[in-house]
N, CA, C and O of each residue as an XYZ file, in Angstrom:
704
protein
N       0.814     -1.190      0.065
C      -0.092      0.033     -0.026
C       0.901      1.218      0.093
O       1.796      1.308      0.933
N       0.585      2.164     -0.938
C       1.509      3.352     -0.918
C       1.032      4.395      0.098
O      -0.037      4.215      0.683
N       1.779      5.471      0.327
C       1.445      6.490      1.350
C       0.241      7.070      0.944
O      -0.574      7.328      1.830
N      -0.065      7.354     -0.340
C      -1.350      8.067     -0.720
C      -2.472      7.325     -0.245
O      -3.360      7.977      0.305
N      -2.615      6.016     -0.356
C      -3.695      5.124      0.005
C      -3.694      4.827      1.465
O      -4.735      4.385      1.952
N      -2.650      5.015      2.223
C      -2.562      4.628      3.508
C      -3.402      5.565      4.524
O      -3.655      5.173      5.663
N      -3.822      6.843      4.036
C      -4.488      7.643      4.864
C      -6.081      7.567      4.802
O      -6.778      8.340      5.459
N      -6.567      6.659      4.032
C      -8.110      6.536      3.960
C      -8.748      6.326      5.286
O      -9.853      6.831      5.482
N      -8.122      5.582      6.285
C      -8.765      5.503      7.602
C      -8.860      6.846      8.278
O      -9.851      7.115      8.957
N      -7.855      7.713      8.119
C      -7.943      9.016      8.604
C      -9.128      9.781      8.092
O      -9.758     10.521      8.849
N      -9.449      9.626      6.839
C     -10.579     10.350      6.257
C     -11.895      9.787      6.658
O     -12.870     10.536      6.718
N     -11.993      8.527      6.936
C     -13.288      7.988      7.541
C     -13.407      8.506      9.017
O     -14.479      8.982      9.391
N     -12.391      8.430      9.816
C     -12.411      8.913     11.092
C     -12.826     10.401     11.146
O     -13.635     10.779     11.994
N     -12.307     11.204     10.293
C     -12.713     12.639     10.167
C     -14.254     12.842      9.830
O     -14.905     13.752     10.344
N     -14.792     11.929      8.927
C     -16.083     11.874      8.471
C     -16.960     11.598      9.861
O     -17.962     12.251     10.156
N     -16.436     10.573     10.621
C     -17.223     10.149     11.819
C     -17.386     11.369     12.790
O     -18.450     11.737     13.287
N     -16.082     11.965     12.987
C     -16.242     13.170     13.893
C     -17.097     14.315     13.446
O     -17.750     14.980     14.250
N     -17.087     14.568     12.006
C     -17.951     15.571     11.488
C     -19.371     15.349     11.732
O     -20.109     16.275     12.069
N     -19.808     14.062     11.562
C     -21.212     13.746     11.705
C     -21.540     13.344     13.158
O     -22.630     12.829     13.403
N     -20.676     13.551     14.077
C     -20.938     13.311     15.574
C     -21.382     11.881     15.736
O     -22.398     11.600     16.373
N     -20.584     10.939     15.133
C     -20.800      9.417     15.262
C     -20.009      9.083     16.553
O     -18.814      9.350     16.682
N     -20.763      8.479     17.493
C     -20.127      8.258     18.928
C     -19.876      6.787     19.122
O     -18.916      6.430     19.805
N     -20.719      5.873     18.535
C     -20.563      4.407     18.792
C     -20.113      3.810     17.589
O     -20.718      3.961     16.528
N     -18.947      3.052     17.719
C     -18.275      2.387     16.616
C     -18.355      0.908     16.959
O     -17.557      0.390     17.741
N     -19.343      0.230     16.353
C     -19.411     -1.258     16.569
C     -18.606     -1.958     15.630
O     -18.531     -1.537     14.476
N     -17.950     -3.050     16.015
C     -17.251     -3.794     14.926
C     -16.960     -5.262     15.442
O     -16.941     -5.565     16.635
N     -16.731     -6.156     14.365
C     -16.069     -7.354     14.657
C     -14.722     -7.109     14.194
O     -14.554     -6.562     13.105
N     -13.783     -7.446     14.888
C     -12.402     -7.143     14.594
C     -12.015     -7.644     13.192
O     -12.284     -8.795     12.847
N     -11.400     -6.801     12.410
C     -11.065     -7.000     10.963
C      -9.818     -6.233     10.668
O      -9.716     -5.039     10.948
N      -8.872     -6.929     10.102
C      -7.518     -6.231      9.717
C      -7.722     -5.013      8.794
O      -6.977     -4.035      8.852
N      -8.697     -5.102      7.993
C      -9.007     -3.979      7.028
C      -9.606     -2.731      7.718
O      -9.556     -1.644      7.142
N     -10.146     -2.857      8.888
C     -10.553     -1.772      9.770
C      -9.617     -1.449     10.759
O      -9.863     -0.469     11.461
N      -8.576     -2.096     10.951
C      -7.718     -2.057     12.192
C      -7.231     -0.653     12.481
O      -7.327     -0.217     13.629
N      -6.705      0.094     11.488
C      -6.286      1.418     11.777
C      -7.365      2.453     12.057
O      -7.180      3.396     12.826
N      -8.507      2.235     11.393
C      -9.703      3.220     11.811
C     -10.146      2.798     13.232
O     -10.430      3.688     14.034
N     -10.215      1.635     13.558
C     -10.503      1.280     14.938
C      -9.669      1.892     15.895
O     -10.119      2.466     16.887
N      -8.252      1.771     15.588
C      -7.286      2.457     16.574
C      -7.549      3.942     16.722
O      -7.505      4.480     17.829
N      -7.816      4.594     15.628
C      -8.095      6.114     15.600
C      -9.367      6.273     16.590
O      -9.298      7.081     17.516
N     -10.395      5.582     16.409
C     -11.661      5.715     17.094
C     -11.410      5.394     18.603
O     -12.035      5.999     19.474
N     -10.580      4.533     18.866
C     -10.346      4.133     20.385
C      -9.530      5.235     20.923
O      -9.667      5.513     22.114
N      -8.691      5.906     20.190
C      -7.973      7.050     20.813
C      -8.775      8.321     21.142
O      -8.345      9.203     21.885
N     -10.021      8.348     20.510
C     -10.869      9.461     20.667
C     -11.761      9.281     21.904
O     -12.587      8.371     21.977
N     -11.563     10.167     22.851
C     -12.450      9.943     24.091
C     -13.900     10.268     23.930
O     -14.704     10.086     24.844
N     -14.234     10.763     22.731
C     -15.723     11.039     22.527
C     -16.387      9.847     21.794
O     -17.597      9.878     21.569
N     -15.657      8.848     21.435
C     -16.122      7.622     20.809
C     -16.087      6.554     21.670
O     -15.288      6.543     22.607
N     -16.910      5.588     21.454
C     -17.101      4.327     22.161
C     -17.019      3.123     21.170
O     -17.944      2.849     20.406
N     -15.798      2.391     21.237
C     -15.662      1.381     20.334
C     -16.205      0.072     21.104
O     -15.803     -0.265     22.218
N     -17.109     -0.569     20.402
C     -17.883     -1.757     20.971
C     -17.456     -3.003     20.101
O     -17.786     -3.074     18.917
N     -16.739     -3.945     20.701
C     -16.350     -5.130     19.870
C     -17.510     -6.165     20.088
O     -17.998     -6.449     21.182
N     -17.877     -6.690     18.854
C     -19.029     -7.650     18.834
C     -18.646     -9.015     18.647
O     -17.553     -9.286     18.149
N     -19.507     -9.950     19.030
C     -19.214    -11.354     18.602
C     -19.698    -11.777     17.253
O     -19.196    -12.716     16.635
N     -20.716    -11.032     16.808
C     -21.229    -11.236     15.483
C     -21.887     -9.937     14.962
O     -22.446     -9.153     15.730
N     -21.797     -9.735     13.599
C     -22.186     -8.451     13.072
C     -23.619     -8.151     13.249
O     -23.923     -6.958     13.250
N     -24.559     -9.036     13.401
C     -25.929     -8.740     13.491
C     -26.137     -8.053     14.886
O     -27.084     -7.275     15.006
N     -25.344     -8.284     15.895
C     -25.531     -7.705     17.196
C     -25.256     -6.059     16.932
O     -25.847     -5.260     17.657
N     -24.492     -5.649     16.046
C     -24.254     -4.273     15.800
C     -25.546     -3.594     15.242
O     -25.806     -2.422     15.511
N     -26.299     -4.325     14.502
C     -27.359     -3.708     13.918
C     -28.295     -3.268     15.177
O     -28.611     -2.087     15.319
N     -28.713     -4.262     16.066
C     -29.491     -3.865     17.242
C     -28.819     -2.795     18.080
O     -29.490     -1.871     18.539
N     -27.548     -2.888     18.287
C     -26.824     -1.950     19.134
C     -27.066     -0.531     18.550
O     -27.430      0.398     19.271
N     -26.851     -0.398     17.217
C     -27.012      0.934     16.674
C     -28.390      1.443     16.723
O     -28.606      2.645     16.875
N     -29.437      0.480     16.585
C     -30.804      0.994     16.572
C     -31.107      1.424     17.962
O     -31.766      2.450     18.129
N     -30.681      0.721     18.982
C     -30.881      1.224     20.402
C     -30.161      2.470     20.679
O     -30.671      3.363     21.357
N     -28.918      2.557     20.142
C     -28.163      3.863     20.387
C     -28.945      5.044     19.800
O     -29.100      6.078     20.450
N     -29.449      4.879     18.534
C     -30.246      5.913     17.966
C     -31.403      6.270     18.793
O     -31.686      7.451     18.994
N     -32.061      5.333     19.265
C     -33.278      5.566     20.164
C     -32.923      6.307     21.314
O     -33.778      7.033     21.821
N     -31.696      6.227     21.845
C     -31.311      6.900     22.949
C     -30.488      8.285     22.685
O     -29.912      8.935     23.557
N     -30.559      8.610     21.229
C     -30.031      9.891     20.870
C     -28.588      9.882     20.517
O     -27.984     10.955     20.527
N     -27.944      8.725     20.190
C     -26.547      8.663     19.769
C     -26.473      8.045     18.367
O     -27.177      7.091     18.034
N     -25.616      8.616     17.597
C     -25.321      8.072     16.218
C     -24.269      6.945     16.259
O     -23.433      6.992     17.161
N     -24.234      5.998     15.418
C     -23.297      4.896     15.607
C     -23.132      4.448     14.054
O     -23.841      4.821     13.119
N     -22.081      3.602     14.006
C     -21.648      2.966     12.693
C     -21.204      1.488     12.933
O     -20.630      1.152     13.969
N     -21.475      0.698     12.006
C     -21.031     -0.786     12.083
C     -19.927     -0.960     11.118
O     -20.109     -0.760      9.917
N     -18.688     -1.357     11.645
C     -17.587     -1.712     10.744
C     -17.605     -3.219     10.551
O     -17.651     -3.959     11.533
N     -17.569     -3.710      9.268
C     -17.620     -5.083      9.116
C     -16.961     -5.456      7.863
O     -16.727     -4.582      7.029
N     -16.620     -6.756      7.645
C     -16.129     -7.315      6.375
C     -17.255     -7.852      5.550
O     -18.313     -8.179      6.086
N     -17.077     -7.944      4.382
C     -18.184     -8.374      3.417
C     -18.643     -9.771      3.913
O     -19.826    -10.072      3.760
N     -17.862    -10.565      4.443
C     -18.259    -11.847      4.937
C     -19.301    -11.838      6.039
O     -20.071    -12.783      6.212
N     -19.299    -10.688      6.809
C     -20.148    -10.473      7.816
C     -21.675    -10.005      7.450
O     -22.652    -10.030      8.198
N     -21.610     -9.606      6.198
C     -23.012     -9.198      5.662
C     -23.961    -10.234      5.693
O     -25.131     -9.991      5.988
N     -23.550    -11.426      5.401
C     -24.530    -12.541      5.429
C     -25.096    -12.818      6.832
O     -26.199    -13.354      6.940
N     -24.335    -12.452      7.963
C     -24.686    -12.729      9.239
C     -25.810    -11.593      9.686
O     -26.446    -11.775     10.725
N     -26.002    -10.589      8.990
C     -26.914     -9.600      9.307
C     -28.302     -9.540      8.549
O     -29.171     -8.719      8.843
N     -28.430    -10.468      7.566
C     -29.615    -10.292      6.731
C     -30.925    -10.023      7.445
O     -31.606     -9.027      7.201
N     -31.269    -10.987      8.374
C     -32.452    -10.887      9.148
C     -32.530     -9.519      9.961
O     -33.524     -8.794     10.006
N     -31.382     -9.303     10.561
C     -31.398     -7.986     11.538
C     -31.505     -6.749     10.684
O     -31.992     -5.757     11.225
N     -31.103     -6.660      9.369
C     -31.165     -5.462      8.660
C     -32.702     -5.107      8.409
O     -32.948     -4.003      7.923
N     -33.632     -5.881      8.678
C     -35.009     -5.405      8.535
C     -35.374     -4.419      9.598
O     -36.224     -3.568      9.335
N     -34.740     -4.462     10.919
C     -34.995     -3.679     11.975
C     -34.980     -2.138     11.655
O     -35.978     -1.445     11.851
N     -33.793     -1.632     11.150
C     -33.760     -0.169     10.826
C     -34.801      0.202      9.765
O     -35.345      1.305      9.826
N     -35.087     -0.625      8.846
C     -36.091     -0.381      7.768
C     -37.407     -0.166      8.282
O     -38.060      0.835      7.986
N     -37.848     -1.130      9.093
C     -39.195     -1.128      9.547
C     -39.421     -0.023     10.553
O     -40.466      0.623     10.628
N     -38.327      0.147     11.342
C     -38.520      1.248     12.387
C     -38.035      2.677     12.096
O     -38.021      3.592     12.920
N     -37.628      2.750     10.778
C     -37.140      4.043     10.222
C     -36.074      4.639     11.130
O     -36.181      5.787     11.562
N     -35.040      3.844     11.416
C     -33.871      4.324     12.097
C     -32.699      4.309     11.109
O     -32.498      3.360     10.350
N     -31.972      5.357     11.154
C     -30.811      5.443     10.185
C     -29.854      4.385     10.541
O     -29.602      4.156     11.724
N     -29.295      3.712      9.561
C     -28.232      2.682      9.650
C     -27.134      2.915      8.810
O     -27.324      3.000      7.596
N     -25.905      3.040      9.332
C     -24.713      3.198      8.573
C     -23.680      2.135      8.894
O     -23.359      1.854     10.049
N     -23.141      1.515      7.731
C     -22.068      0.486      7.793
C     -21.011      0.804      6.848
O     -21.221      1.319      5.750
N     -19.791      0.461      7.333
C     -18.677      0.546      6.443
C     -18.175     -0.866      6.301
O     -17.889     -1.513      7.309
N     -18.060     -1.349      5.141
C     -17.853     -2.761      4.764
C     -16.461     -2.809      4.093
O     -16.282     -2.119      3.089
N     -15.501     -3.550      4.563
C     -14.227     -3.872      3.736
C     -14.666     -5.116      2.972
O     -15.288     -6.054      3.471
N     -14.291     -5.022      1.769
C     -14.656     -6.140      0.763
C     -13.514     -7.075      0.665
O     -12.333     -6.727      0.659
N     -13.983     -8.367      0.585
C     -13.128     -9.426      0.309
C     -13.663    -10.225     -0.936
O     -14.795    -10.033     -1.379
N     -12.824    -11.090     -1.448
C     -13.326    -11.855     -2.661
C     -13.253    -11.257     -3.925
O     -13.868    -11.729     -4.881
N     -12.465    -10.133     -4.022
C     -12.286     -9.360     -5.297
C     -10.829     -9.269     -5.709
O     -10.235    -10.287     -6.064
N     -10.285     -8.186     -5.677
C      -8.938     -7.815     -6.223
C      -7.881     -8.726     -5.498
O      -7.609     -8.570     -4.308
N      -7.283     -9.722     -6.322
C      -6.254    -10.555     -5.759
C      -6.519    -11.457     -4.682
O      -5.603    -11.881     -3.979
N      -7.786    -11.796     -4.498
C      -8.155    -12.609     -3.345
C      -7.522    -13.952     -3.543
O      -7.363    -14.392     -4.682
N      -7.129    -14.668     -2.401
C      -6.452    -15.897     -2.424
C      -7.325    -17.008     -1.741
O      -7.097    -18.198     -1.954
N      -8.246    -16.619     -0.986
C      -9.176    -17.565     -0.204
C     -10.469    -17.720     -1.038
O     -11.187    -16.736     -1.215
N     -10.801    -18.980     -1.578
C     -11.872    -19.186     -2.301
C     -13.101    -18.953     -1.683
O     -14.014    -18.474     -2.356
N     -13.277    -19.240     -0.405
C     -14.578    -19.130      0.301
C     -14.940    -17.658      0.536
O     -16.038    -17.397      1.026
N     -14.034    -16.632      0.197
C     -14.329    -15.197      0.447
C     -15.098    -14.740     -0.793
O     -15.867    -13.780     -0.754
N     -14.869    -15.450     -1.884
C     -15.473    -15.005     -3.253
C     -16.972    -14.858     -3.322
O     -17.480    -13.785     -3.647
N     -17.667    -15.896     -3.028
C     -19.164    -15.878     -3.078
C     -19.744    -14.763     -2.341
O     -20.580    -14.058     -2.907
N     -19.345    -14.493     -0.982
C     -19.941    -13.408     -0.186
C     -19.624    -12.115     -0.661
O     -20.397    -11.157     -0.650
N     -18.258    -12.119     -1.151
C     -17.755    -10.768     -1.693
C     -18.658    -10.371     -2.845
O     -19.061     -9.211     -2.924
N     -19.016    -11.359     -3.811
C     -19.777    -11.016     -4.929
C     -21.241    -10.697     -4.509
O     -21.868     -9.809     -5.086
N     -21.759    -11.405     -3.532
C     -23.230    -11.206     -3.116
C     -23.446    -10.039     -2.232
O     -24.595     -9.621     -2.091
N     -22.443     -9.463     -1.614
C     -22.643     -8.442     -0.690
C     -23.507     -7.194     -1.193
O     -24.496     -6.799     -0.576
N     -23.051     -6.630     -2.339
C     -23.962     -5.621     -2.796
C     -25.355     -5.907     -3.042
O     -26.225     -5.095     -2.727
N     -25.657     -7.178     -3.667
C     -26.991     -7.498     -3.961
C     -27.816     -7.728     -2.620
O     -28.977     -7.337     -2.509
N     -27.118     -8.404     -1.591
C     -27.830     -8.594     -0.410
C     -28.202     -7.298      0.321
O     -29.325     -7.192      0.813
N     -27.305     -6.311      0.410
C     -27.556     -5.090      0.966
C     -28.612     -4.279      0.184
O     -29.400     -3.594      0.836
N     -28.692     -4.302     -1.221
C     -29.656     -3.707     -1.902
C     -31.016     -4.300     -1.730
O     -32.013     -3.585     -1.632
N     -31.062     -5.605     -1.692
C     -32.341     -6.350     -1.398
C     -32.830     -5.866     -0.027
O     -34.042     -5.813      0.180
N     -32.049     -5.550      0.813
C     -32.438     -5.190      2.203
C     -32.688     -3.637      2.244
O     -32.739     -3.067      3.334
N     -32.831     -3.000      1.151
C     -33.134     -1.504      0.990
C     -31.935     -0.681      1.499
O     -32.133      0.372      2.106
N     -30.755     -1.122      1.271
C     -29.588     -0.359      1.860
C     -29.023      0.324      0.550
O     -28.750     -0.294     -0.479
N     -28.891      1.618      0.726
C     -28.184      2.431     -0.294
C     -26.771      2.211     -0.253
O     -26.200      2.266      0.837
N     -26.028      1.928     -1.479
C     -24.759      1.467     -1.722
C     -23.865      2.651     -2.141
O     -24.199      3.326     -3.114
N     -22.800      2.917     -1.486
C     -21.718      3.860     -1.843
C     -20.506      3.013     -2.019
O     -20.284      2.173     -1.147
N     -19.655      3.124     -3.077
C     -18.528      2.363     -3.183
C     -17.258      3.117     -3.464
O     -17.193      3.922     -4.394
N     -16.249      2.858     -2.664
C     -14.971      3.609     -2.697
C     -13.891      2.622     -3.280
O     -13.520      1.628     -2.655
N     -13.447      2.946     -4.440
C     -12.449      2.070     -5.084
C     -11.074      2.709     -4.971
O     -10.108      2.006     -5.270
N     -10.879      3.942     -4.580
C      -9.632      4.497     -4.456
C      -9.629      5.536     -3.281
O     -10.702      5.961     -2.853
N      -8.428      5.948     -2.755
C      -8.454      6.829     -1.629
C      -9.272      8.131     -1.795
O      -9.903      8.580     -0.838
N      -9.268      8.715     -2.947
C      -9.873      9.964     -3.211
C     -11.459      9.925     -3.152
O     -12.144     10.946     -3.087
N     -11.937      8.708     -3.181
C     -13.469      8.635     -3.105
C     -13.890      8.341     -1.497
O     -15.044      8.573     -1.137
N     -13.052      7.903     -0.711
C     -13.418      7.468      0.637
C     -14.149      8.565      1.382
O     -15.250      8.326      1.877
N     -13.585      9.756      1.484
C     -14.153     10.785      2.275
C     -15.530     11.182      1.819
O     -16.467     11.335      2.603
N     -15.616     11.346      0.478
C     -16.792     11.707     -0.172
C     -17.896     10.772      0.098
O     -18.998     11.130      0.516
N     -17.521      9.441     -0.184
C     -18.508      8.310      0.004
C     -19.096      8.211      1.470
O     -20.297      8.092      1.713
N     -18.145      8.272      2.362
C     -18.639      8.106      3.771
C     -19.460      9.342      4.140
O     -20.459      9.175      4.839
N     -19.115     10.600      3.717
C     -19.842     11.746      4.049
C     -21.225     11.674      3.452
O     -22.201     11.945      4.152
N     -21.357     11.305      2.129
C     -22.606     11.191      1.498
C     -23.567     10.109      2.116
O     -24.776     10.313      2.231
N     -22.927      8.905      2.520
C     -23.742      7.857      3.123
C     -24.139      8.354      4.452
O     -25.318      8.237      4.783
N     -23.363      8.847      5.177
C     -23.773      9.332      6.522
C     -24.891     10.414      6.533
O     -25.782     10.458      7.383
N     -24.748     11.272      5.509
C     -25.742     12.464      5.387
C     -27.025     11.688      5.096
O     -28.009     11.817      5.825
N     -27.016     10.909      4.065
C     -28.368     10.192      3.564
C     -28.843      9.423      4.683
O     -30.025      9.569      4.995
N     -28.065      8.567      5.392
C     -28.644      7.892      6.478
C     -29.339      8.642      7.613
O     -30.487      8.403      7.986
N     -28.504      9.601      8.142
C     -29.007     10.330      9.300
C     -30.163     11.295      8.832
O     -31.167     11.400      9.536
N     -30.047     11.963      7.720
C     -31.052     13.029      7.209
C     -32.400     12.252      6.862
O     -33.483     12.788      7.096
N     -32.318     11.047      6.330
C     -33.551     10.472      5.814
C     -33.998      9.253      6.535
O     -34.989      8.610      6.189
N     -33.198      8.931      7.608
C     -33.525      7.672      8.272
C     -33.499      6.446      7.478
O     -34.425      5.645      7.604
N     -32.455      6.197      6.605
C     -32.391      5.127      5.857
C     -31.170      4.380      6.137
O     -30.322      4.859      6.890
N     -31.009      3.162      5.547
C     -29.879      2.287      5.636
C     -28.856      2.510      4.562
O     -29.232      2.493      3.390
N     -27.610      2.713      4.854
C     -26.630      2.983      3.816
C     -25.333      2.216      4.158
O     -24.974      2.048      5.323
N     -24.645      1.758      3.087
C     -23.372      1.065      3.310
C     -22.320      1.705      2.426
O     -22.598      2.016      1.268
N     -21.146      1.904      2.932
C     -19.972      2.265      2.044
C     -19.166      0.946      2.001
O     -18.709      0.402      3.005
N     -19.031      0.458      0.654
C     -18.197     -0.681      0.387
C     -16.795     -0.171      0.118
O     -16.602      0.667     -0.763
N     -15.874     -0.631      0.814
C     -14.348     -0.363      0.609
C     -13.853     -1.379     -0.247
O     -13.752     -2.519      0.208
N     -13.509     -1.123     -1.488
C     -12.992     -2.241     -2.331
C     -11.693     -2.945     -1.834
O     -10.886     -2.358     -1.113
N     -11.538     -4.158     -2.229
C     -10.368     -4.775     -1.909
C      -9.060     -4.196     -2.566
O      -7.933     -4.319     -2.085
N      -9.352     -3.594     -3.653
C      -8.249     -2.870     -4.223
C      -7.761     -1.651     -3.453
O      -6.574     -1.327     -3.490
N      -8.602     -1.024     -2.806
C      -8.283      0.044     -1.873
C      -7.610     -0.461     -0.549
O      -6.572      0.041     -0.117
N      -8.267     -1.477      0.056
C      -7.696     -1.906      1.373
C      -6.473     -2.765      1.190
O      -5.627     -2.923      2.070
N      -6.426     -3.363     -0.123
C      -5.196     -4.174     -0.308
C      -5.614     -5.658     -0.101
O      -6.315     -5.988      0.855
N      -5.176     -6.514     -1.001
C      -5.433     -8.004     -0.898
C      -4.501     -8.644      0.121
O      -3.330     -8.286      0.247
N      -5.090     -9.642      0.870
C      -4.293    -10.222      1.865
C      -3.636    -11.533      1.176
O      -4.159    -12.139      0.241
N      -2.455    -11.860      1.764
C      -1.855    -13.088      1.246
C      -0.920    -13.589      2.491
O      -0.490    -12.811      3.343
N      -0.700    -14.805      2.482
C       0.177    -15.410      3.479
C       1.295    -16.029      2.767
O       1.154    -16.623      1.699
N       2.470    -15.872      3.410
C       3.742    -16.477      2.954
C       3.887    -17.889      3.380
O       3.700    -18.236      4.547
N       4.203    -18.657      2.479
C       4.407    -20.188      2.755
C       5.732    -20.252      3.380
O       6.666    -19.543      3.007
N       5.812    -21.152      4.383
C       7.112    -21.413      4.933
C       7.884    -22.210      3.989
O       7.390    -23.097      3.292
N       9.086    -21.876      3.987
C      10.213    -22.593      3.058
C      10.875    -23.826      3.837
O      11.753    -24.498      3.297
């Protein structure tokens, strides 16, 4: 990853601050690790580690009901865990924002990441979630800002998909 693309977590963190997002729900993911560290260092934000992504949907709906904005950070493989829960913000007209690091795309080496990576946009759209996609660092801040504005101003579900090309493909070195 070059230095130009390395600062996209900073851009997302700045957007969270700008939109007064205070709850950062996540299932730990290497793609979100720098963003999570930035949020943990901010005393105005509470980072909540989940055991499954669907817990985050309920947590954020409850937070909104209590007057606090939140976001769910997850990997594309976690979207499948949320399908039933994604009905809650739709039916209750609660804004829902998620930032999804994509797998199964650019240079993927794990075959089981491919089907969910391919299905993620379709699943989210089927669950009435507006999709914003960032493929390069210059799109990240605008995509997160647009998604947060739409979600919180219209009480809709929005997802920003961070492409695997942006976050970098993972690979493991074989021992010699």
